[in-house]
C-alpha positions in Angstrom: 41.8 -11.0 239.7 43.8 -13.9 241.2 47.5 -13.2 240.8 49.6 -16.3 240.2 52.0 -17.0 243.1 55.0 -17.2 240.8 54.2 -13.7 239.4 53.9 -12.4 242.9 57.2 -13.9 243.9 59.0 -12.5 240.9 57.6 -9.1 241.3 58.6 -8.9 244.9 62.2 -10.1 244.1 62.6 -7.8 241.2 61.2 -4.7 242.9 62.8 -5.2 246.3 66.2 -5.9 244.8 65.9 -2.8 242.6 64.8 -0.6 245.5 67.6 -2.0 247.7 70.2 -1.2 245.0 68.8 2.3 244.8 68.9 2.8 248.6 72.5 1.4 248.8 73.5 3.6 245.9 72.1 6.7 247.5 73.6 5.9 250.9 77.0 5.4 249.3 76.7 8.6 247.3 76.1 10.6 250.5 78.7 8.9 252.7 81.6 10.8 254.2 84.2 11.2 251.5 86.9 9.9 253.8 85.1 6.6 254.1 85.5 3.6 251.8 82.4 1.6 250.8 83.5 -1.4 253.0 83.9 0.9 255.9 80.4 2.4 255.2 78.9 -1.1 255.0 80.6 -2.0 258.3 79.1 1.0 260.0 75.6 0.1 258.8 76.1 -3.5 260.0 77.4 -2.4 263.4 74.4 0.0 263.8 71.9 -2.7 262.8 73.6 -5.4 265.0 73.9 -3.7 268.3 76.1 -6.5 269.7 78.2 -7.1 266.6 81.6 -8.8 266.9 84.5 -8.6 264.4 83.8 -12.2 263.4 80.2 -11.4 262.5 81.3 -8.3 260.6 83.8 -10.4 258.7 81.2 -12.9 257.7 78.8 -10.1 256.7 81.4 -8.3 254.6 82.9 -11.5 253.2 86.3 -10.5 254.5 89.1 -12.4 256.3 89.5 -11.8 260.0 92.8 -10.0 259.4 91.2 -7.7 256.8 88.3 -7.1 259.1 90.6 -6.3 262.0 92.4 -3.7 259.9 89.1 -2.2 258.7 87.9 -2.0 262.3 91.2 -0.5 263.5 90.7 2.3 260.9 87.1 2.9 262.0 88.3 3.2 265.6 91.1 5.5 264.6 88.7 7.7 262.7 86.5 7.8 265.9 83.5 6.2 264.3 83.5 2.8 266.1 84.6 1.7 269.6 85.4 -1.7 270.9 83.7 -2.8 274.1 83.9 -5.8 276.3 81.2 -8.5 276.4 79.6 -8.7 279.9 79.0 -12.5 279.6 82.3 -13.5 277.9 85.4 -11.4 278.6 87.3 -12.9 275.6 84.7 -11.5 273.2 84.9 -7.9 272.0 81.8 -6.1 270.8 81.7 -3.2 268.3 79.6 -0.1 268.8 79.1 3.1 266.9 80.4 6.3 268.5 78.3 9.5 268.3 80.5 10.5 265.4 79.8 7.2 263.6 76.1 7.6 264.2 76.2 11.2 262.9 77.9 10.1 259.6 75.2 7.4 259.0 72.4 9.8 259.9 73.7 12.4 257.4 73.7 9.8 254.6 70.3 8.5 255.7 68.8 12.0 255.7 69.9 12.6 252.1 68.6 9.1 251.0 65.3 9.9 252.7 65.1 13.2 250.8 65.7 11.3 247.5 62.9 8.8 248.2 60.6 11.6 249.4 61.1 13.3 246.0 60.5 10.0 244.1 57.4 9.1 246.1 55.9 12.6 246.1 54.9 11.9 242.5 52.5 9.2 243.7 48.8 10.1 244.2 47.5 9.5 247.7 45.8 6.2 246.8 49.1 4.9 245.3 51.0 5.9 248.5 48.4 4.1 250.6 48.8 1.0 248.4 52.6 1.1 248.8 52.3 1.5 252.6 49.9 -1.5 252.7 52.2 -3.6 250.6 55.1 -2.7 252.9 53.1 -3.8 256.0 52.2 -7.1 254.3 55.9 -7.7 253.4 57.0 -6.8 256.9 54.5 -9.2 258.5 54.9 -12.1 256.1 58.6 -11.8 255.3 60.7 -9.7 257.7 59.0 -10.7 260.9 58.9 -14.4 260.0 62.6 -14.5 258.8 63.6 -12.6 261.9 61.9 -15.1 264.1 63.5 -18.0 262.1 66.9 -16.4 262.3 66.7 -15.9 266.1 65.5 -19.5 266.5 68.4 -20.8 264.5 70.8 -18.7 266.4 69.6 -20.1 269.7 69.9 -23.6 268.3 73.5 -23.0 267.2 74.5 -22.0 270.7 
C-alpha cells in the first residue's frame, strides 16, 4: 500500500493539531488556579526557552511589550519567575523559572501524563509500538529538521 503524500500530510496535520489541543487543554485544566492562561503559557515558554527574554516572550504570546512586562512582573511577584542578567550583554535581561514555577508546571504535566496514560492504555501492544515508531519518524523528519533550520536562521539574523 503506497499512501499518497497529500493524505499523509493531512493526517499528520489533523492528528498532531488535535493531540496538541488536547495536551494544552489538559495542562490548562490542571494549572494552578491563581494563574491565568497567558501566565501559564508564559511559564511553559520560559521553561522551554532556557534563555528567554521578555521580547521573545511577547512575540510568542502575541502581546505588546508593556503587557508582557506587566505579565512578567506578576509572575515574579508570585515567585514563579526570576529575572537574571545576560552574561554577554548587560542590557539584556533573561527570564528563568524558579523552583516554585517549575513545581507548578510539573504538577500540571503529571496530571496530563496520567490522562494520556489512561487514553493510550487502551491500545494493544502492537498499536503502542506503531505510535512510538510514528513519533520517532516525526521527530527525525520534522522536529529535528525544523530545529536545525530555526537555529541556522537565528544565527543568520545575528
